[in-house]
N, C-alpha and C positions, 0 to 999 in steps of 0.2 A: 359430248353433246347434251348430255342430261346438265350439265354446268351452265352450259351458256341458255339454253331451253329454261331452266329454272332463274336462272338472271333476268330473262325476258319477262317471265311471268312476274315478277317480282318488280321489274319495272312497269308492266301493265296495273297492277294492284295499285301503285304509288300514282299512277295517273288517274284511275279513279277515284282513290281520294281525294286528290286534289280538284277534280271535278265536282266532287260531292260538296267540299268546303267552299268553293264557288258558288254552286249552286245555291247553297244555304244564304249565303251572303247576299247573291241575289236577290232572293225570294224576301230576304227581310226589306230589303230597301224599295222591293217593288210592292210589299204591303204598307209598309210607310206611306208611301207615294199614290198608291191606289191605281197602279199602270197595270191595265187589263192585256196591253201586249205583252209586256215583260212576264206577268204572269203567265201567258200562255207559252212564251220560251220555256221559262221554267219547267212547266209541266211536261212540256216535250222531253227536256233534258233529263228530266227525271224519269220517264219511261226508259229513254236509252241508259241510265246508270244502272235501272232494275234488270236491263239484258245483261248489260255487262256484269254487273255481279253475280248473275244468274250462271254465266257462261265462266266466270271465275270459282265458282263452286265446283262445277259439273268437272273443269280442270283438276282441280286438288284432287278429287276422287280416283282420279286415274294413277294407278300403281302398279300394271301390270309390267313387264319387262318391257313390250316393247309401243308400249302406250304413249310416250312420249316420238314415235316415230309418225314420219309420212306413212301413205298409205296405196294399194293398190288394190281397185275395186273390179273384179272377173264378172259380166252378169252372160249366162248363157241362156238360150231359149230352152225348155224343159219338155216341148214338144214339137211336132213336125208344122204345124199350121202355121200360116201367115200372121195370126194374132199374136202368137209367141214373139214371132221375128219384130213385130211391132212392138211390143213391151219391152224387148229388149233396149230399143232405142229412147222409149219413154222414160226407164229404169235409169239409164245413164244420162240423160238429158234431166233427171231429177238429182242425182247426186251433183254433179257438176254444176248445176245451179245453186244447191247448197254451199259447193266450195267457194264460188265465187260470191256469195252473200257472206262469208265469213272471212274474204279476200286472202283465200290460198292460191296456193300456184299451180296450175293446172295441165297436164300434158294427157293428149289422148291418140296412142301411137293407128287407132283405125278414125279417119276421120268421120262422123256420122252427120250430113246433111239432113235437113227438113222433109221427112216424108219419107224416109229411108226404112228399111228391113235389115235385120242384122242377127245370124244365129248367135252370136255372141259379138263382145265389146268390151274393150280395157280403157279403164279410168285412173289415171297414176296422181295424186294428189300430194305433191310434196312440198308438205308444211308439218310443223311440229303439232302433236295430239289430233292428227289426222287418222291414225291406226285408234287410238283410245275410241274416240268418240265415232268411228264408223265400224268396228268389229262387231256391235251388236246386230249391223244390218245382215250378217252370213246368213244364210239358208236359204229357203222357198219365197218367193212372192207372188201373190195371184191376182188379177186383174179380170172377173167374169171367169171365163173358160181357160183364158190363156195364163200359163206360169212361167217363171223363169226361178235360175239358180242363181245365189249371187254370192261368191268369194270374197272374202276381204283378208289380205295379207299386209303385214307390217313391210315398207319399203326397205329394202336390202340396202346394207351400207356395204363398203369395202374389205371393211375387217371382218365381217360376217363369216362362220365357218361353213359357207355354201358355197361350191364352185360347180363351175358347168363345163363339162370336158367336150371337145370340139365331136368327138366319136358320139356322144349321146344326142346331139342337136342335129334335126335333118332341115335342110333351108329348102323351102317350095319356092317358086316364082309363079305367081298367079296373075297371067296375063288379060287383057281383054280387049276387044277392040278400040278404045280409047286409051291411048300410053298413060295419061294422067290418072289413070283410075287403076292401074298396075299395081300391084303389092305384091311382099314377102313376108312369107308365113316361118316364124320360127317354133320347132317343135321340138319337146324333151321328150325323148323315144321311152325312156324307163317310167316315166308317170303318166305322158299321154298329154302333159300340159300345152298349150299352144299360144303362141301371142302372132297378131300381124302387122305391118304397119306400111304406108304407102312408098313405094318404089320411085320416088320423085328426088329432086334435088337437097331436099334434107334428110335423104335415106340413111345417111350414115350416122347423124345425131338419133333418127327414130332406130336404128338398129341397135345401137346402145341403150336406148330405153328399152326397147324389146327384150334386151338379155336380162335386165336389172328386173325388168319384170317376171321372167323367169327365175331368176333368182330368189325372187320376193315369194312366190309360189312355192319353192323348195324350202323356204324358210318356215314358213307357216306350217309344213305340211312335216317337216322335222319337229317343230314344236308339240304338234298334236299326237305323234308318235312318241314323243318323249313324255308328255303327260299321260 
């Protein structure tokens, strides 16, 4: 995986270099022709290139053992009030918008409709460097009197030395009056970590994601204990 990601980043850097060369040539032509419209395009490209170079610089500094991986972000309400439950949704949406701006692939075991409240929610960002870019977000976040805790874990891979035994996982069906909103919760009994997903036509796929989320949380816990 690391070789593939490094190759991708080198390709990205080469693309930025070519864009920079093209912009320099276009700038020279625009200045000679005194073409204000083309100059405006060059300015816009210069801004975009500045952002791309800054992003490459950040990625080059990410050298942790899991920084190249995708990430699991778990947001939990730190209080019992409705404000904290609303803040969970707000924070999850903020991370989702960040991921979408960066072109990352998103999976959310729990649906988060507008105006909803959640005691906890999980976001999976399956893209290179997501963990390295997001791990500094772990900790407590406040908005007024509301407070949430954010856990960021590297997305577990198949060959990681972290396993889930069936006897350690409790599966709870959470039914409602509306079958479309029924869900299933997986809880890792030794640690108390849990994740839920909708019990719909995608349940098999979402259960697979939920198990991977649990393994990811165990992986970050193992790393913390080792450190």
